[in-house]
N, C-alpha and C positions, 0 to 999 in steps of 0.2 A: 504493500500500500504506500509506504513511504517513498519507495523507489519511483512509483507512478507519479506521485505528487512532485518529487524533485525533477523528474523528466519533464512534466508539464511546465514547471517554473522555468527550467532551462530553455525549453522551446519558446515560451512566452518572452523571455529575456532576449533571445536571439532575434525573434520577430520584431520586438520593439527597437532593437539596435538597427535592424535592417530598415525599419520605417524612418528612424531618425536620420540615418545616412541618406536615404532617398529624399527626405524632406529638406535636407540641406543642399540639394543640388541647385545650380544656378538658375535653370529654367523654372524649377518649382518655386524658388525664392521670388522670381519676377511674377509668376502666376499668383502667388499669395498676395503680393502688393497690388497688382492690377485688379484682382477680384475684390479686395477690400475697398479699393477706390470705387469700383463699379457698384458695390453694395451700399455705398454711402448715399444717404437721402438728404439733398439740400433743403433749405428752408426751415431752419430750427424752430421758428415761432409756431408753425402749424403742425409740428410733429408730435406724435404721442410719446409718452415716457419710454415705451418699449423701443420705438424707433431711435430716440435720442441715445438710449443705452447701446443699441446696435451700432450707431454711428461712432460712439466712443470706443467700442471694441474694435471697429474697423480701423479707426485712426491709430490705435495702439500697434497695429501691424507695422506701421512705418518705423516705430522704435526698434522692431526686431529685424527689419530688412534693409534699412537705409543707414549708410555709414555717415551719420550726421556730424560726428566730430571731425572726420576727415574732410567732409564738405566745408565745415566751418573754417578749417585751416586753409583750404584752397581758396575759398571765397575772400577771406580777409588778407591773404598773402602776407607781406611783411608786417602788417598790423598785428597779426596773431601773436608773434613773439614779444610784442610790446605790452601785451596784457598779462596781468597776474593770473594765477590759477582760478580764482573766483570769477574774474571777468571772462575768462575763456569758457568756464562752465555756464555762466549766465548767457553769453552769446549763443552757445550751442543749444541751450534750452529754448531761447527765443526763436532761433531758426527752426527748431522742431515744431514749436507752437504755430509758426507761420505756415509751415508745411501742412500741418494737420488742419488748421482752421481756414486757410485760404486756398492752398494747392488742391486739397482733397475735393472741396465742392466744385472747383473749376474743372478738375480732371474728370469728376463724375459726370458733369454735363457733356464733356467732350466724348468720353468713351461710350456712355449710355449703353445701348444695345448693339453697338458695333461689333462686327466679327473681327476677332483677333487671331491671326495665324502666327503661331510660334514656329518660325521658319527654320532656325538653325541655332545651334549652340557651339561656340568655339572655346575650347579650353587651352590655356597656356600656363601650366603650373598652378600658381595660386591666383591667377587672373582668368576672367572669362567674359565673353560677350554673348548676350542672348539677342538674336535678331528677330524682330516681329514685323508683321505687316498689318496695317489697319485700313480697312476700306471705309472711307468717309463719304457721305452723299455730296457734300460741298467741296471738300478738299481733295477728293479722289483717293488714291492709294497712298498712304503715308508710311514711310519706313521709320519705325521707332526701335532703336537699339539700346540695350541696357548694358552698361559696363559694371562688372562686379570684381571684388577681390575677396579672398578667403582670409578670415582672421579668427583664431581660436575655434577652428572647426566649423565656422559658420560662413555662408556666403552673404556678402553685404553689397548693396547697390551703391556705387559712388559716382555715377554719371548717367545721363540719359541723352541720347542723340536723336534729334528729330530731323530726318532726311540729311543726316551727316553733320548737323550743327549741335555742338555741345551746350546743353542747358546750363551746366555749371560755369563754363567760360562766359556765357552770356550774363549770368547773374554776377559773376566776379567782376566783369567789366563795369556793370552798373554800380556795384558797391564801391569799387575803387574811385569812380567819378564822384560819388557822394562824399567819400572820405576826403578826397583832394579838395573839393569845393567847400565842404562844410566842417569836416572833422569827424572823428570816430563817434563822438558823442552825438553829433548831428545824425549820423546813420542810425544809432540806437533809438533816438527820438522818433525818427521816421518809422522804424520797424514797430515800435510800441504803438504809435498812432494807427498804423495799418492794422495791427492786431486788435486794437480797441474798436475799429470800424466793423470788424467781422462778426 
């Protein structure tokens, strides 16, 4: 009897390890993020408590799949090393909040019920690219590629390319312009105001 129980436990453990390994694949990581975005329901004022809770759960997926600290470093460039640890943490949290409160609703509107074709996955050691094609009624076929890297056994998304254009580079350029014209504190003020509007 004990042997049967131990065998069952061993099999269950092996299956769970296999599932964890599969769940951490680059394509599956991208699918998790995209599906969480697609499940998001915009229009908080008119939503039920159940829908709001589902939205919060969907937004949490971004914390598990997006390399937000790496994004923060890249977006701020030289400014990152001028910040102390608390300031770096605050900026990273602010960036994640903007991603969840602003990018999620806008992305949910874009993706909607569109067909997404996960066309190809390219692996290169601890880096990967997941290529997708989205057929949009107005925009036509849009190529959206996700760049990922592996850290601590997890695949994390660190950039998204729309028809070959890096979103991170685009945001970095805008951020650097604000820092140059106004200062870092001016950037933080703008980010907080944007978050307050959402």
